[in-house]
C-alpha positions in Angstrom: 115.5 78.3 104.2 116.1 80.6 101.2 118.4 83.6 101.4 117.1 87.1 101.8 118.5 90.5 100.6 120.9 90.8 103.6 122.5 87.4 102.9 122.7 87.8 99.1 126.0 89.6 99.3 127.5 86.7 101.2 125.9 84.4 98.7 127.7 86.1 95.8 131.0 85.9 97.7 130.5 82.2 98.1 130.0 81.7 94.4 133.2 83.7 93.8 135.1 81.7 96.4 133.9 78.4 95.0 135.3 79.4 91.6 138.5 80.8 93.1 140.3 82.7 90.4 137.6 81.7 87.8 136.1 85.2 87.5 139.2 87.1 86.4 139.4 85.5 83.0 139.2 87.5 79.9 136.1 89.1 78.5 137.3 88.0 75.1 135.7 84.6 75.4 132.3 86.0 76.4 132.4 89.0 74.2 131.9 87.0 71.0 129.5 84.1 70.8 131.3 80.8 70.2 130.1 78.1 67.9 130.0 75.6 70.8 127.4 77.4 72.9 124.6 74.9 72.5 126.7 71.8 72.6 126.9 69.7 75.7 130.1 70.2 77.6 129.5 67.8 80.4 126.8 65.7 82.1 126.2 65.1 85.8 124.2 61.9 86.2 123.1 62.3 82.7 121.9 65.9 83.3 123.5 68.1 80.6 125.4 71.3 81.0 126.0 73.4 77.9 129.3 74.9 76.8 127.4 78.2 76.6 126.7 78.1 80.4 130.4 77.5 81.0 131.5 80.3 78.7 128.8 82.8 79.4 128.7 82.6 83.2 132.3 82.1 84.2 134.4 83.4 81.4 132.9 86.9 81.0 134.6 89.0 83.6 136.2 92.2 82.4 138.4 92.8 85.4 141.5 91.8 83.3 140.5 92.7 79.8 143.6 91.5 77.9 144.2 88.3 79.8 144.2 85.2 77.6 143.8 81.8 79.4 146.0 78.9 78.4 144.8 75.4 78.0 146.1 74.6 81.5 144.2 77.5 82.9 141.0 76.4 81.3 141.5 72.9 82.6 141.7 74.3 86.2 138.6 76.4 85.6 136.7 73.4 84.3 137.5 71.5 87.5 136.2 74.4 89.6 133.1 74.7 87.4 132.4 70.9 87.9 132.7 71.4 91.7 130.3 74.2 91.5 127.7 72.2 89.5 128.1 69.2 91.8 127.1 71.3 94.7 124.1 72.8 92.9 123.1 69.3 91.8 123.3 68.1 95.4 121.2 71.0 96.6 118.4 70.2 94.0 118.5 66.6 95.0 118.0 67.6 98.6 114.9 69.5 97.6 116.1 72.9 98.7 114.4 74.5 95.7 111.0 73.0 96.6 110.5 74.9 99.8 108.1 77.7 100.0 110.7 80.1 101.4 113.1 79.3 98.5 110.4 79.8 95.9 109.2 83.1 97.4 112.7 84.4 97.6 113.6 83.4 94.0 110.3 84.6 92.6 110.8 88.0 94.3 114.2 88.3 92.7 112.8 87.4 89.2 110.1 89.9 89.7 112.6 92.6 90.6 114.9 91.8 87.7 112.0 91.7 85.3 111.0 95.3 86.1 113.9 96.7 84.2 112.8 94.8 81.1 109.1 95.9 81.4 109.6 99.7 80.9 110.6 101.9 78.0 114.2 102.6 79.1 114.6 105.4 76.5 111.6 107.2 78.1 113.1 106.5 81.6 116.5 107.9 80.5 114.9 111.0 79.1 113.0 111.6 82.4 116.2 111.1 84.3 118.0 113.6 82.1 115.2 116.1 82.3 115.1 115.9 86.1 118.8 116.2 86.4 118.8 119.4 84.3 115.9 120.8 86.2 117.6 120.1 89.6 120.4 122.5 88.5 117.9 125.4 89.0 115.2 126.6 91.4 112.1 128.3 90.3 110.2 130.9 92.3 106.5 131.0 91.4 102.9 131.9 92.5 99.8 130.1 91.4 96.0 130.2 91.3 94.2 126.9 91.7 90.7 126.3 90.2 89.8 123.0 91.7 87.7 120.5 89.7 85.0 118.6 91.7 85.4 114.8 92.0 83.4 113.0 89.3 82.9 116.3 87.4 81.1 116.1 84.1 82.9 117.3 80.9 80.7 120.5 81.1 81.8 121.1 84.7 85.4 120.6 83.7 85.0 123.1 80.9 83.6 125.7 83.3 86.6 125.2 85.5 88.9 125.8 82.6 87.0 128.9 81.6 87.3 130.2 85.1 91.1 129.6 85.0 91.3 131.6 81.7 89.2 134.3 83.4 91.8 134.6 86.2 94.6 134.7 83.6 92.8 137.4 81.6 92.3 139.6 84.7 96.0 139.5 85.4 97.0 140.2 81.9 94.7 143.2 81.9 96.6 144.7 84.9 95.3 143.3 88.1 98.0 142.1 90.5 98.5 138.3 90.6 98.0 138.3 94.4 94.7 140.1 94.3 93.3 137.8 91.7 94.6 134.8 93.6 92.9 135.9 96.8 89.6 136.5 94.9 89.6 133.3 92.8 92.1 130.6 94.0 90.8 127.5 95.8 94.2 126.8 97.4 93.5 126.9 101.2 96.8 128.7 101.8 96.0 131.6 99.5 94.6 133.8 102.4 98.1 134.0 104.0 100.4 133.8 100.9 98.4 135.3 98.0 99.4 132.3 96.0 103.1 132.7 96.5 105.0 129.4 96.7 108.6 130.4 97.0 111.4 128.6 95.4 111.2 124.9 94.5 113.0 122.4 92.3 112.3 119.1 90.6 110.1 116.5 92.4 108.7 119.1 94.8 105.5 119.8 92.8 103.3 117.5 90.8 104.9 116.7 87.5 102.6 118.8 85.1 102.9 121.8 87.4 106.7 121.4 87.6 106.9 121.1 83.8 104.8 124.2 83.3 106.9 126.2 85.9 110.2 125.3 84.3 109.0 126.0 80.8 107.3 129.4 81.6 109.7 132.4 81.2 110.4 134.7 84.1 107.7 137.4 84.7 105.3 135.4 82.4 101.8 133.9 83.1 101.2 130.3 82.0 98.2 129.0 80.3 95.9 126.8 82.5 97.8 123.6 83.6 95.8 120.5 84.5 96.9 118.4 87.5 95.0 116.1 89.7 94.1 119.1 91.9 92.5 121.1 89.1 93.6 123.9 86.8 96.5 126.1 87.7 97.6 129.5 86.5 101.3 130.0 87.2 103.4 133.1 87.4 107.2 132.6 87.4 109.1 135.3 89.4 112.6 134.1 89.2 115.0 131.2 88.3 118.3 130.7 90.0 121.1 128.1 90.3 120.4 125.4 92.8 121.6 126.1 96.3 121.9 122.5 97.5 120.8 121.5 100.9 121.3 123.0 104.4 121.0 121.4 107.8 119.9 123.6 110.7 118.6 123.6 114.2 116.0 126.1 115.4 114.4 127.4 118.5 110.8 128.4 118.1 108.4 130.4 120.2 104.9 130.0 118.9 102.5 132.9 118.2 98.9 131.8 118.2 96.6 132.8 115.2 95.1 136.3 115.7 97.1 136.9 118.9 96.3 139.7 121.3 98.9 142.6 121.4 100.1 141.3 124.7 100.5 137.7 123.5 102.4 138.9 120.5 104.7 141.1 122.6 105.3 138.3 125.1 106.5 136.0 122.3 108.8 138.6 120.9 110.3 139.4 124.3 110.8 135.7 125.0 112.7 135.0 121.8 114.9 138.2 122.4 115.7 136.8 125.9 116.8 133.5 124.4 118.9 135.3 121.8 120.7 137.2 124.5 121.5 134.0 126.4 122.9 132.6 123.2 125.1 135.6 122.5 126.3 135.3 126.1 127.5 131.7 125.4 124.6 129.5 126.3 124.4 126.1 124.5 122.0 126.2 121.5 121.0 122.5 121.7 120.2 122.8 125.5 118.2 126.0 125.0 116.2 124.3 122.2 115.4 121.4 124.6 114.5 123.7 127.4 112.7 126.6 125.6 111.7 125.6 122.0 107.9 125.2 121.5 108.4 123.0 118.5 107.7 119.5 120.0 108.9 117.7 116.9 112.5 119.0 117.2 113.0 120.3 120.7 114.1 116.9 122.1 116.8 116.6 119.5 118.2 120.1 120.3 116.1 121.7 117.6 117.7 119.8 114.8 115.8 119.5 111.5 116.3 117.1 108.6 118.2 118.3 105.5 116.3 121.1 103.9 116.0 121.7 100.1 114.5 124.9 98.7 110.7 124.6 98.7 110.4 122.2 101.6 109.8 124.8 104.4 108.0 128.1 104.6 109.8 130.8 102.5 110.7 133.1 105.4 112.4 130.2 107.3 114.1 129.0 104.1 115.5 132.5 103.3 117.2 132.7 106.7 118.4 129.1 106.8 120.2 129.5 103.4 121.5 133.0 104.2 123.8 131.7 107.0 127.3 131.5 105.6 129.2 129.3 108.1 128.5 126.1 110.1 127.8 127.2 113.7 126.5 130.6 112.6 123.3 131.7 114.5 120.7 134.0 113.0 119.0 136.9 114.7 115.4 136.3 115.8 112.9 136.4 112.9 109.2 135.9 112.6 107.3 133.5 110.3 103.7 132.5 110.0 104.3 129.9 112.7 106.0 132.2 115.3 109.5 133.5 116.2 112.6 131.5 115.3 116.3 131.5 115.9 118.2 129.3 113.4 121.7 127.7 113.7 123.4 126.3 110.7 124.8 122.9 111.3 126.0 121.8 107.8 125.7 122.7 104.1 126.1 120.5 101.0 126.0 121.3 97.3 123.7 119.6 94.8 126.2 116.8 94.0 127.6 115.6 90.7 125.8 113.5 88.1 127.0 110.1 89.4 125.7 111.0 92.9 122.4 112.3 91.7 121.2 109.7 89.2 120.5 106.9 91.8 118.6 109.5 93.8 116.7 110.6 90.7 115.8 107.1 89.8 114.4 106.5 93.3 112.4 109.7 93.2 111.0 108.8 89.8 109.6 105.6 91.1 107.7 107.5 93.8 106.5 110.2 91.4 103.6 110.2 89.0 106.0 110.5 86.1 107.4 107.1 87.0 104.4 105.6 85.2 105.4 107.2 81.9 108.1 104.5 81.0 105.6 101.8 81.8 102.9 103.4 79.7 105.2 103.9 76.7 106.3 100.3 77.1 102.8 99.0 77.0 102.0 101.0 73.9 105.1 99.4 72.2 103.8 96.0 73.2 100.4 96.7 71.7 102.2 97.5 68.4 104.5 94.5 68.6 101.7 92.0 69.4 99.1 93.5 67.1 96.8 94.3 70.0 93.1 94.6 69.3 90.3 95.5 71.6 86.5 96.0 71.4 85.7 98.4 74.2 82.1 98.6 73.0 81.6 95.3 74.7 82.2 97.0 78.1 78.7 98.5 78.0 77.4 94.9 78.4 78.9 94.9 81.9 77.4 98.1 83.2 74.0 96.6 84.0 75.8 93.8 85.8 77.8 96.0 88.1 76.0 97.3 91.2 76.6 98.7 94.7 77.9 95.4 96.0 81.3 96.6 94.5 81.5 99.1 97.3 81.0 96.3 99.9 83.5 94.0 98.1 80.9 91.3 97.6 80.3 91.5 93.9 80.6 88.1 92.1 81.5 87.5 88.5 78.2 86.5 86.7 77.5 83.9 84.1 77.5 85.8 80.8 75.0 85.1 78.1 77.4 86.5 75.5 81.0 85.9 76.4 82.5 87.9 73.6 86.2 88.4 72.9 87.3 91.7 74.5 91.0 91.8 73.6 93.4 89.8 71.4 97.1 89.9 70.9 99.8 87.6 69.4 97.3 84.7 69.0 95.8 85.1 72.4 92.1 86.0 73.1 90.6 87.1 76.4 86.9 87.4 76.9 84.5 89.4 79.0 84.5 86.7 81.6 88.3 87.1 82.0 87.8 90.7 82.7 84.9 90.0 85.1 87.2 87.7 87.1 89.7 90.5 87.4 87.0 92.9 88.6 85.9 90.4 91.3 89.5 90.1 92.6 90.1 93.8 92.6 86.8 95.4 93.5 88.2 96.8 96.7 89.9 99.4 94.6 86.6 101.1 93.6 86.9 103.5 96.5 84.7 106.6 96.0 84.7 106.3 92.2 81.5 105.9 90.3 80.9 102.5 88.7 81.5 103.7 85.1 84.8 105.4 86.2 85.9 102.3 88.1 85.0 100.1 85.1 87.3 102.1 82.8 90.1 102.3 85.3 89.9 98.5 86.0 89.8 97.8 82.2 93.0 99.9 81.6 94.8 98.2 84.5 93.6 94.7 83.3 95.0 95.3 79.8 98.3 96.6 81.2 98.7 93.7 83.6 97.7 91.2 80.9 100.3 92.5 78.4 103.1 92.8 80.9 102.4 89.4 82.4 102.6 87.9 78.9 105.8 89.8 78.1 107.3 88.7 81.4 106.8 85.0 80.4 108.7 85.7 77.2 111.7 87.4 78.8 113.9 84.3 79.0 113.4 83.6 75.3 113.8 87.3 74.2 116.7 88.2 76.4 119.4 85.6 77.0 121.0 87.8 79.6 117.8 87.7 81.6 117.7 83.9 81.5 121.4 83.8 82.5 120.9 86.2 85.4 117.9 84.3 86.8 119.8 81.0 86.5 122.8 82.5 88.3 120.7 83.7 91.1 118.8 80.4 91.3 121.9 78.4 91.5 123.5 80.9 93.8 120.7 80.5 96.3 121.0 76.7 96.0 124.8 76.9 96.6 124.4 79.2 99.5 121.9 76.9 101.4 123.7 73.6 100.6 127.0 75.2 101.7 125.4 76.4 104.8 124.2 72.9 105.7 127.3 71.0 104.7 130.1 73.4 105.7 129.2 76.6 107.7 126.9 75.2 110.2 129.2 72.3 110.9 132.2 74.6 111.2 130.5 76.6 113.8 130.4 73.7 116.2 132.8 74.5 119.1 133.6 70.8 119.7 134.4 70.2 116.1 136.6 73.3 116.0 138.5 72.1 119.1 139.0 68.6 117.7 140.2 70.0 114.4 142.6 72.3 116.2 144.0 69.5 118.4 144.6 67.3 115.4 146.4 70.1 113.5 148.3 72.0 116.2 151.5 71.8 114.3 149.9 74.1 111.6 149.3 76.9 114.1 152.7 78.1 115.4 154.1 81.4 116.2 157.2 82.8 114.5 159.8 84.5 116.8 158.2 85.6 120.0 159.4 87.9 122.8 158.2 87.2 126.3 158.6 90.2 128.6 157.5 91.9 131.7 156.4 95.5 132.0 156.9 97.0 135.5 155.4 100.3 136.5 156.9 102.1 139.5 154.7 104.9 140.9 157.3 105.9 143.4 160.5 107.1 141.6 162.5 106.8 144.9 162.6 103.0 144.6 163.9 103.1 141.0 167.6 102.6 141.9 166.9 99.6 144.2 164.4 98.1 141.8 166.7 98.2 138.8 169.8 97.1 140.7 168.0 94.0 141.9 166.2 93.0 138.7 169.2 91.1 137.3 169.2 88.8 140.3 165.4 88.1 140.1 165.6 84.9 138.1 168.7 83.6 139.9 166.7 83.8 143.1 163.8 82.0 141.5 161.4 84.9 141.8 158.7 85.5 139.3 158.2 89.0 138.0 155.1 89.3 140.2 157.0 88.1 143.3 159.8 90.5 142.6 157.4 93.5 142.2 155.6 92.6 145.4 158.9 92.8 147.4 158.6 96.6 147.0 154.9 96.7 148.0 153.3 96.7 151.5 149.8 96.1 152.5 149.4 99.8 153.0 150.9 100.9 149.8 151.5 99.5 146.3 154.3 101.2 144.4 155.2 98.5 141.9 152.9 96.6 139.4 153.8 94.2 136.6 152.2 92.9 133.5 153.6 89.9 131.5 153.3 90.0 127.8 154.2 88.0 124.7 154.3 89.2 121.1 156.1 89.9 117.9 159.6 91.4 118.2 158.3 94.5 116.5 156.1 95.5 119.4 157.0 99.1 120.4 157.9 98.1 124.0 160.6 95.7 122.8 161.3 96.7 119.2 164.9 97.8 120.1 165.6 95.2 122.7 168.7 94.0 120.8 170.4 97.3 121.5 169.7 97.2 125.3 173.0 96.9 127.4 171.2 94.4 129.6 168.0 92.4 129.3 165.9 95.3 130.4 165.3 99.0 129.7 164.3 101.8 132.0 162.5 105.1 131.2 160.9 107.9 133.1 157.4 109.0 132.1 156.0 112.5 132.0 153.6 111.8 134.9 156.5 110.9 137.2 156.3 107.2 136.9 159.1 104.8 136.0 158.6 102.0 133.4 161.0 99.0 133.4 160.7 96.5 130.5 162.5 93.1 131.1 162.9 90.5 128.4 162.1 87.1 129.9 162.6 84.8 127.0 162.6 84.5 123.2 161.1 81.5 121.4 160.4 80.2 117.9 157.6 77.8 116.9 155.4 78.0 120.0 152.0 76.5 119.4 149.3 79.2 119.2 146.5 78.9 121.7 143.1 78.3 120.0 141.9 81.7 121.3 144.7 83.4 119.3 144.1 81.5 116.0 140.4 80.6 116.1 139.6 82.5 112.8 142.4 80.7 111.0 141.3 77.3 112.5 137.7 77.8 111.4 138.7 78.8 107.9 140.9 75.7 107.6 138.1 73.6 109.2 135.7 74.8 106.6 138.1 74.0 103.8 138.6 70.6 105.2 134.8 70.0 105.4 134.4 71.2 101.9 137.1 68.9 100.5 135.5 65.9 102.3 132.1 66.9 101.0 133.4 67.2 97.4 135.0 63.8 97.6 131.6 62.3 98.6 129.9 64.2 95.8 132.4 62.9 93.2 131.8 59.4 94.4 128.0 59.8 94.4 127.6 61.5 91.0 128.9 60.5 87.6 130.5 63.3 85.7 131.3 62.9 82.0 133.2 65.7 80.2 132.8 65.9 76.4 136.5 66.5 75.6 135.8 67.3 72.0 133.6 70.2 73.0 136.2 71.4 75.5 138.9 71.1 72.8 136.7 73.4 70.6 136.5 76.0 73.4 140.3 75.8 73.8 140.9 76.0 70.1 138.5 78.8 69.6 140.2 80.7 72.3 143.7 80.1 70.8 142.4 81.3 67.4 141.0 84.5 68.9 144.1 85.6 70.8 
């Protein structure tokens, strides 16, 4: 079975452990290409391993930048490298890399790694920087939406634009933004908010809207902004520094839409009653469970997820962020949903650059702007590979596409004229290739018209074709990509073969016990103190107990027998626990200074504790239960040594000493 993400961390540890100190060698060897890189350093059963693999994979660590390995150190590392390659060779010979699970796991890794090579990283970095800068501020804005009907014609789209410009003109001529919004906006919420959106920050609005809002000056009206929803007119009211995030709990009493005066008053009186109970000391979380009419939070004591500006209704946000201290409770306030009381639980600031960038990257991948680095990359590929297309040929397909696409039953036809549709870097793809793509992806047509689907499918086909071709070129274009994929491939092999030959065997309880029995002399304690701890619950017996304890052993009484002399069936006043441990244990740490072999102390709860040293020993054999982890580790090392001995007998390893001498000489010359 191949490894998954959860086991990949352990896999990496195994590689490092196999190579022992191998990975702390200087970056000096790897930093500058050596003339021996393509030469064969060694063969295992005639299978070559290059010097470049030895150098590039295992001598590149920068953890000790100025370290310079000696010839002897390099020899040791070569032996470790050979052990590593022997295990990998054994894994391949066992067919581990031929299983479907292994192939799927490895291919998934390669796909994931390839993604960072299949985007324009400069565009990505610019987007990250832009988002980071925007996240430092929050924008308060209102908008008017002129929606564009689905499958609108160009003339219909123009009419929508003109309507947006009409709305803008009315505002500039003196009408209030809110009144024009109510009259013209297609946003369903306009009737209750007159277009007001409150404060928001990066990633809380669609990207074109966000960009327009951040670029429009305060108290200004934007030009029409096109998003997937339609055209927007934006008025920016304010920009302020980011306020971070706040975590709150709330108690809510709902007020129905268009309530009667009595219903509205009942809700108000109920929230006031809850507030009075809170001020009298009632538990907020319990009241939220008992009284809150928000079913999504009441069971958790009213607790909400972390809130950023723009994520909740403005009146709720305003109160939540106004609370100054954790534990502070607001007065009752009303929102469009009802009455609320809010308790602040925690507050955190925006975070520094290092903390935010991983979060920004993740949000970019979920946002429409995440396509921009890929789009820019594809445009660069088109230039690099002299991409040519003849989109006029697409009209030949329109008569061949019909309503069967919506049913998912369309079949690629036999074309009378199978013309070249695209060409790049010596490759030609024809109309039939595109038809095959349509057949495999016709389920994506959705509600689109056939012409719209055709153009969308063509764009995606071109993009996938170019990126798939580029992906096949990555190992040749980027040596580090080839190296990383090889490292992971061999790491997976090493993980699975080690699991079979060492870890699974070392988890066998009988094998562990046998190994322990054969090597008991390796598992001994140092100096040990064996002692008894007596607890007397009746201080009245203290004198008699202490005076008789010195005679206990002479009379042949065990500590338990001695303690029981002071107990009766009706009452137990003395208990004892026997212990063994290091002399540094707190109970016996100062035993050398005791006048006798025991100490006596009174506790604060009125009990008496007597500690008696029974014996001191050196070199006791540890019970397996006390050293099982150590035994398993040694057992694993033993199994691995035996395994390596078998591998070295099974495989023929030949080292090209002249190449190794070149590596050593090069290193000496570059100190």
